[in-house]
C-alpha positions in Angstrom: -79.1 -50.2 152.5 -79.4 -47.6 150.1 -77.3 -47.1 146.6 -74.5 -44.6 146.1 -74.9 -42.7 143.3 -71.8 -40.7 143.1 -68.6 -41.8 141.9 -66.6 -41.8 145.3 -66.1 -45.4 145.0 -68.7 -46.8 147.3 -71.9 -49.0 145.8 -73.8 -50.0 148.2 -74.0 -48.3 151.8 -75.8 -48.8 155.1 -77.1 -46.4 157.2 -76.2 -46.3 160.9 -77.8 -43.2 162.4 -79.6 -40.0 161.2 -77.7 -37.1 162.4 -79.6 -34.6 164.8 -83.0 -36.5 164.5 -84.8 -39.6 166.0 -86.8 -40.5 163.2 -86.4 -42.6 159.7 -84.6 -40.3 157.3 -86.1 -38.3 154.7 -84.5 -36.7 151.8 -82.1 -34.0 152.3 -81.1 -35.5 155.5 -77.8 -36.2 156.6 -77.1 -39.5 158.0 -74.1 -41.8 158.9 -73.5 -44.8 156.6 -70.7 -47.5 156.3 -69.4 -48.8 153.0 -70.8 -52.5 152.5 -70.1 -52.7 148.6 -67.2 -51.1 146.6 -67.9 -50.0 142.8 -65.1 -51.2 140.8 -64.2 -49.1 137.7 -64.0 -50.9 134.1 -61.4 -53.6 133.2 -58.5 -51.6 134.2 -59.5 -52.3 137.8 -58.8 -56.0 137.3 -56.1 -58.0 138.9 -53.3 -56.4 137.3 -54.6 -52.8 137.9 -54.2 -52.7 141.8 -52.6 -49.1 141.2 -55.7 -47.8 139.3 -58.4 -48.9 142.1 -56.9 -47.1 145.0 -56.6 -44.0 142.9 -60.2 -43.7 141.5 -61.9 -45.2 144.7 -62.0 -42.4 147.6 -63.5 -44.9 149.8 -62.9 -48.3 150.9 -65.2 -51.2 152.3 -66.1 -50.8 156.0 -65.4 -47.1 155.8 -67.5 -44.9 158.0 -68.7 -41.7 156.4 -71.3 -39.1 156.2 -74.1 -39.1 153.6 -77.0 -37.1 152.2 -80.1 -39.3 151.3 -81.6 -38.0 147.6 -84.0 -40.7 146.7 -86.1 -42.3 148.9 -88.9 -45.6 148.4 -91.4 -43.9 151.0 -93.9 -41.6 149.4 -93.5 -38.0 150.0 -96.2 -35.0 149.7 -95.3 -31.9 148.8 -96.7 -28.6 149.5 -98.5 -28.1 146.5 -100.4 -31.7 146.9 -98.2 -34.0 144.5 -97.0 -37.4 145.8 -93.2 -38.5 144.7 -92.0 -41.9 145.2 -88.7 -43.0 143.8 -87.7 -46.5 142.9 -85.0 -47.1 145.3 -83.5 -45.6 148.3 -80.2 -43.4 147.3 -77.5 -41.4 148.8 -74.5 -38.9 148.1 -71.4 -39.3 150.1 -70.1 -36.0 151.8 -67.6 -35.0 154.0 -67.5 -33.1 157.5 -67.7 -30.0 155.8 -71.0 -30.9 153.4 -69.4 -31.1 150.2 -69.4 -34.3 148.1 -66.7 -36.6 148.1 -67.6 -37.4 144.2 -67.3 -35.2 141.6 -70.3 -36.9 139.4 -73.7 -37.9 140.3 -75.6 -40.4 138.2 -79.2 -40.3 138.6 -81.8 -38.5 139.5 -82.5 -36.6 143.1 -85.5 -35.0 144.8 -86.1 -31.7 144.6 -86.2 -31.0 148.3 -82.8 -30.6 148.5 -83.1 -27.1 147.2 -84.7 -26.0 150.4 -82.2 -27.9 152.6 -79.6 -25.8 151.2 -77.7 -28.9 149.5 -77.5 -26.6 146.4 -73.7 -28.4 145.2 -75.4 -31.7 145.2 -78.0 -30.1 143.0 -75.7 -28.7 140.8 -73.8 -31.7 140.1 -77.1 -34.0 139.3 -78.1 -34.3 136.2 -81.5 -33.7 136.5 -84.2 -33.6 140.0 -87.8 -34.1 140.2 
């Protein structure tokens, strides 16, 4: 289970497969996920505001999408010798072309995305460690 840190409408996703790999996913890996829990956007998404739910959420529960891992709880050693470890596992949903579905990211992302050519995700992120 991973947290989804963009505003695509998914809150929690489950990893189904790591694309083109036969190992656990690391930061920067492309994975296939299933949306487990949707995010609700504020008070207008109550029983009377069902129109705004469909407008705000770009994904629904049960959707199968591609994503990029941006944080892992597993320790990762960098080439300079420093070790980085995040509190949770997090991802950003992308489309088949590799562009993020959401328009905002909340939370830090790993700098390893830079060498993996995910510069669009790095530009949306408020901070990268």
